[in-house]
N, C-alpha and C positions, 0 to 999 in steps of 0.2 A: 126633242135631243139630237142630236146630227155629234154620235160619237166618234172621235177620231185621236183616242188615245189607247189603241189597242198594245202598244207596248208597251203601257205598264198591267192593265189587264184585259181582256177577253169579256168586254161586260153580256156583249149578244151571243152565245153560241147554241149549237145544236140544240132544238128541242127533247135529243133523248139523254142530255148528260142530266137535263134536271128530275128527269124520269128517272133514270137511273140511281141519281141519291136518294128520292122519294122512296121509291122500293127498298133500296138497300136498309134503309133507314127502320123499317120497318119486319127485313127479315134477317137482314146479316147482325152475326153475334161477332165474337172477339177470336177470331183467326189464331189457329196453332193453341187455344186453351181447351178445347174438348172434343169428345167425337160425335156429338150430337149435331143436327144437323143445321141448324142455325150457324155455329164454328165451320163447319164442312163447306157448307156455302160461302162463307166470307174468304175460306182458303183459295175455294176454287174462284172465286170472282180476283180475287189479288195473283194469284197465281195467273192467271190469262191476260191481266193487265201487264205482268211483268213479260210473259210473252208475245205480248203485240208492242211491247219498247224495244223487247230484244231484236225482231222483225225488224220494226223500223230505223233502228240506228246499226242495225250489223254486228250489234251484241255479243259477247259469245256463246251465252246461254241466259235463259228466263233467270238464271239462281248469280249471275254475277246483274242483275240489275237490285238495287236496295232502293226503297224511298225514304225520303224526307220529307218536311213541310213546304220546302222552294230550293227553288236553288241556290240560294242563300247559304239554308244548311249545306247543301249536298258540297259546294263549293269549302264551305268550314273544314267539314271533313275532308274532304280530299286536301287542299293545304297544309290543314295543321296537323292529319294525320298521316303526312308521306315526310318529312324534311325537319330535322334536328339540327341543333347547334353545329356550322362546320360547312355545311351545304350552301349552295348559291344557286338560288333562281331566276333565270328571266322573264320579266313580263314586259306589257306596253301601256303605254301614255293614252291607250282607248279605253282601260278598262274601268268598269262599274267599282263601287265600294266594297260591293260582296266579294272582289278578289282584292280589293287594295288593302282594306282594311286587315284582312286575315295575313296578308304579305307581311303588314306594317309589324305584326304584331310580332309576326316569327322573327323579325330585324332585331325587334325586342332580345327576344331567344337567343339572338349568336348566328344568323339565318342568315346571309348574304344575299341584295337581293338589286335587280340593277334593269330600268326602264328604259325599252327602245321608246326614242323620243319622236312623237309626233310634229308636223313642221304646223305651219298657220293654216295650209289646207285639213289639216288634221290625217296627212299619212304619213304613214311608217316607209323607211327603207329596209327592204329585206337585208341589205348585203349588212347591217347592222347587227344580226344576229351573230355574224361569224365573229365580227369582234368585241364581241363581250361575253366569249365562251373562255371560261376557267377552269383551271384542273379538277375543282370541285362542283365543277355545277351539274345539278341534278337534273333539272326539270325547265320545262317553258309550258307558262302560266298564260292562255291569253282567252279574249272572249273571239268568238266567232263572228258577229256584227256588232259593231257600237252601239250603244240603244242610242246615245246622242244622234250621231249622223247617221245611223243605219246602214254606214260603209261597211263593206267582207273585209276578213284576213283570207289571205289565200291560205286557208288552213294545211291542205294538199301539201300545198310546198313546206309551212313549216312544222307538219309532221314527218315527214320524211327528212328535212334537217334533222329535227331531232333523235328521229330513232339512227341516224346514219352515224351521231355525235352519241350515241349510248345514252338517250336522255330521254325521261319521263313527261310524255307531253297530256296537258289537262288543258280541257276546252269548256269552255261557258259557254254554254247554247241559249243562254235566257229568253234570244232573242230571234233563234233562229230554227229551235229545234218544234218541227209541225212546220214553217213556212221555206224552209229549203232544206233539201235532200242531205242527208248527214249519212255517212259508210264508216264506223270505226275503224273498219279493216282498210278499207280504199286510203283513207286519211290518216293513218298511221295514228290513230288517239287510243290513250293508253287509261283517261277516264272523262269520259261524258258529263258534265252537269249540265240536268235542266230544269225547267220550272212546269209545271203542269198548266197554269190557267193564263199563258199567255197564248202563242199561236197555236198549243196544244189544245185549248180549247175546253180545258179540265177544267173542275172549282179551284177556287183558294185552297191552300192550305195542304197542296200535293204536289211532288216533285220526286227528284232523285238523282242518282252518278250511276252509271253504268261503267265496270270497271274490267279490263281489258284481263285476261290469263293471265298468275305468276305477278301482279301486282297488288301487293298486301298494304293494306290502309288502317293504319293507329283506329280504333273506334271512338267517335269525337264523345260517344255515351256510353255507359254499359247499366245494364237492369233487366228487368225483365224479360224471358223473351218463349215463355213456353217449353222450352227443351232445356235440357243438360242442367239443370237445377241448384244441381251439386257442385259444379264449380264455383271456383271462386271467383273465376274472370269470363272476360265475356266469351262467347264462344266461337271457335276458328273459322265454322262455317260460313261462308256465304250461302245467302244475301244476310242470313244471322247476327254476322259478326258487326254490321253496320246500322242495326235496327234495334236499338232497344225499346221497350215499350210497347203499347196498346198502334196499332196503326192507325192511320185516316182510312176506315176500310169505307165508308158510305163516300169518302172521295173519291177514293180511286177508282171506286165503282164506277163514279162517274167519269172520271179520268177514261176507263175501258172503253165507256161510250163514245168517250167524242174519238179514240183512236180508233174505234168501227166506222164511225162517221167519215175521219180521214181517210181513211184506208178505200173507202167506197167512193169517194170524190176524187181521190191522186193528190196529193204533194202538188204534183207538178204546175193541178186544174187548180188549186188554190195560191200557188206562188204568182202563178199566168195573172189571176184575176188580180190580185191584190197591186202587181206590180204596174198593172196598166191603169189601176187607181193613181198609186204616187206618178205616174210618169204622167198621166193628165192634168194634176195638181201643180206639178214641178213645172211642167209648159206653161200653165196659166199663171205664174204668181215670179217665175226668175227673172222676167223684164220688166217687173213694175220698178217704177223707179223708189228709191228707197229701200228697197226689199234684199237683203243681205239674205243668203240660203248658204248652207255649209255640209260639206260633202263631195262625195265623185258618184257621180248620174252617169258615167261614160262604161260602168261595169254593172255585173247583177249584184244585189243590194239585199238587208232588206226593206220594205216597204215603210221608209220613213222620210221626212222631209220635215226640218228644223232653219228654223229663219229666225230675222231682225226684221223691223221696219222701222228705218231709221234710227233714232234714239232711243225712241220709246222703252222703257222699262218693259221686261218678257212679261211680266206678273200683268201690266197694266193692257197690256194687248191680248193676254187668256183673261181677264175678266173683261173685256169688252168683246169678246168672241161669246164668252158664255151668256151672260148678261143681253147683250144686245142680236146676238147671232143663237143663240141657244147652240154652240157647239162645242164640245169640249174638246180640249186637247191637253198640251202639257208645259210649264212653264219652270224657270227657273234653272236649275244647275245639273238637274238628273243623274243625282248621284256620282255626279263625272268629274271630278274636280281637275284630275290632272289636263283632259281633251280640253276642257273649258279653257285652261292658261294656257294651252299651244291654242286655242282659237282668237283667244285674246276678249273671250265674252264672259271673266269672269266678275264683272262687276254689272254687265246689262243680264246676262244670263241669257237664253232662247228659248223659241216656243217652237215645241214638238208636235208636228201632224203627224200620226203613225194609223194606217189604214190595213183594215180586216177583211175575212171572207165574206162578212156582212155587211161591209157596207159600200154603195152603188155608186153610180156613175152624180147621180142630181144630187147625194150627200158632197162629191168630189167639186161640182159647179159652186154648188150655197159657199164651200171654202174658198173657193177665188174669186167669187164677188164679195164677200167677208175682208179677205186682204186688202182687195184693191179697194173699198170702200175704205176700211183703216187709213191706206198707202197715201191716200186722196187728202 
C-alpha cells in the first residue's frame, strides 16, 4: 500500500518508536505512584519527553507541558478552561471540529464567538481581525495549518496582533507540530495544542498542550494525581493541574523516541523532504483536465494537496485509489465544515493526499499516474 494519509496519522514511523513502546510495556510502572524502580523509571521517561517537547517548541519549561490523549483533548482543555460567559473569542473558518465544537459549546454558555471568513479560495484577510475586536475580546483561537488544504496561517503575525491588543493566543498545531518550526516565544503563543500521532511520528493516544507562564487554565478533568491526596480539588501546580489519572506512559515513551529521531534528522530536513514530494505531486496533477486543487501553493505550507476530479464524489475517487491502485487517501469533509462551505465542496467533499517523511518519489509518481488515469 502507498500510504498518503499522513495528515490523519503517520502509519510508518521510526522503528525506535515501536521499540520504545514495547520496552516501556515491560519496564514502566505508574509515574508518581511509588518510589520503586518501575515507577521512578516511568517518571524519568515522562519528564524527559516533557523536556524534549519544551525544547522543540521553545515552551517556558517542562513543567508547562501537560499531556493529553490527543490534540482534541488539549484544545478542549484550553478552550473550555479559559473562557466564561461574557467573554468574546475570535477564530477562523479554517478550523477543525476539535476547535469549532468546543467554541460552539461555549456559545451556548454565553461566550460570544466570531469567525474570520475564508473566501472561495480558502484564504482569510488579516485586516478582519481588527474589525472583529470588541471591548470584551479575550483571545484568538486558530489553526497553524488547515487539515483540509494545508494552507498555513501567519501565526507570528496573529500572535503579535493578539498580544498588542492584550489577547490570549491559542494555536492548534495538529498539522504542524514536527513538520514546521514552532517557537512559542517568537510567535507569541500562549497555549500550543499538539498531537503525537501525526508529524511528531509518535503513537496514537498521545498529545498535549504547552502553556505560557501566567496563563491559568481550569482543569477539564480532576482526580488522582499521586500528590496532595487530601486536597478536595485538583492541585494548582503544573503540569499536575491539567493531568488527572494515569498518564499513557507507554505511548509517551514512544513519543519521546520519536522526538529523539526528529531531533537527529532535523525538522528543516523533514519539512524539505515532505515539501519536495508535495510539490512534485502538485506539479504532476495541477494541469490535468477536470482536476480542481484547493489552496495556495505560492508560500510555505503543510505537505497536503486536496483535489477533486470533475464531479465524481470524493468518496468514489478514494475508493478507486484504494481498490485499484492501493493508494490510501482521505475523502469527505475532513471535520472542517466551515472551510468546505467556503470552498463550495460541501456536497462533493474532496480527496486529500498528505505526504510524510517515509514517502518516496516512487509513491508520488504512482499517485500522479493514478489521478491521471481517473481523470481521463
